[in-house]
C-alpha positions as CSV (number, residue, x, y, z in Angstrom):
1,X,-124.2,41.8,134.3
2,X,-123.2,43.7,131.2
3,X,-119.8,45.1,130.8
4,X,-118.0,47.5,128.4
5,X,-114.3,48.1,127.9
6,X,-112.9,51.6,128.5
7,X,-110.6,52.9,125.6
8,X,-107.4,54.9,126.1
9,X,-109.5,58.0,125.2
10,X,-112.0,57.3,128.0
11,X,-114.7,56.1,125.7
12,X,-117.0,53.1,126.0
13,X,-119.6,51.5,123.8
14,X,-122.9,51.2,125.5
15,X,-124.1,47.6,125.0
16,X,-127.1,47.2,122.7
17,X,-129.2,45.8,125.5
18,X,-128.7,49.0,127.5
19,X,-129.4,51.2,124.5
20,X,-132.6,49.4,123.9
21,X,-133.7,49.7,127.5
22,X,-132.9,53.4,127.5
23,X,-134.5,53.8,124.0
24,X,-131.5,55.8,122.8
25,X,-130.1,56.0,119.3
26,X,-127.2,57.7,117.6
27,X,-127.3,61.5,118.3
28,X,-129.2,61.1,121.6
29,X,-127.6,62.3,124.8
30,X,-127.1,60.3,128.0
31,X,-126.7,61.8,131.4
32,X,-124.8,60.4,134.4
33,X,-125.6,60.8,138.0
34,X,-122.8,59.7,140.4
35,X,-123.0,58.9,144.1
36,X,-120.8,57.0,146.5
37,X,-121.9,53.5,145.4
38,X,-123.2,53.8,141.8
39,X,-123.5,55.6,138.6
40,X,-126.9,56.1,137.2
41,X,-127.2,56.6,133.4
42,X,-130.4,58.1,131.8
43,X,-131.2,58.6,128.2
44,X,-132.3,62.1,127.1
45,X,-133.8,62.5,123.6
46,X,-132.5,64.8,120.9
47,X,-135.0,67.1,119.1
48,X,-136.8,65.3,116.3
49,X,-135.7,66.0,112.7
50,X,-138.2,67.5,110.3
51,X,-138.6,64.2,108.6
52,X,-139.3,62.4,111.9
53,X,-141.9,65.0,112.9
54,X,-143.9,64.6,109.7
55,X,-143.3,60.8,109.2
56,X,-146.8,59.8,110.2
57,X,-148.6,63.0,109.1
58,X,-151.6,62.4,106.8
59,X,-151.1,65.1,104.1
60,X,-154.1,64.0,102.0
61,X,-156.5,64.5,104.9
62,X,-154.9,67.9,105.7
63,X,-155.4,69.1,102.1
64,X,-159.1,68.4,102.3
65,X,-159.4,70.2,105.6
66,X,-157.5,73.1,104.3
67,X,-159.7,73.3,101.1
68,X,-162.8,73.2,103.3
69,X,-161.5,75.9,105.6
70,X,-160.6,78.2,102.7
71,X,-164.0,78.0,100.9
72,X,-165.7,81.3,100.6
73,X,-168.9,81.7,102.5
74,X,-171.9,83.0,100.5
75,X,-173.3,85.9,102.5
76,X,-175.9,86.7,99.8
77,X,-174.4,90.1,99.2
78,X,-172.6,91.1,96.0
79,X,-169.3,92.4,96.8
80,X,-167.2,94.4,94.4
81,X,-169.9,95.2,91.9
82,X,-170.1,98.6,90.5
83,X,-173.6,100.2,90.1
84,X,-173.5,102.8,87.4
């Protein structure tokens, strides 16, 4: 059984083993559900930062896809020419 000491301000430090099990880190929220016999704690995730969202994004591949998508299509017609 894991234990934590309650401070005079009503705060506790969640033991590392519990934080790992709940997969929570600094900034995440935890919720508590209380019934007659127990308290159930659940981890709730915070929104990802912009750095976390794009950490595994392959920018080089995206540049090539963007270049390909922006290529002009040759329709065979001359557009913008003036016939005098």
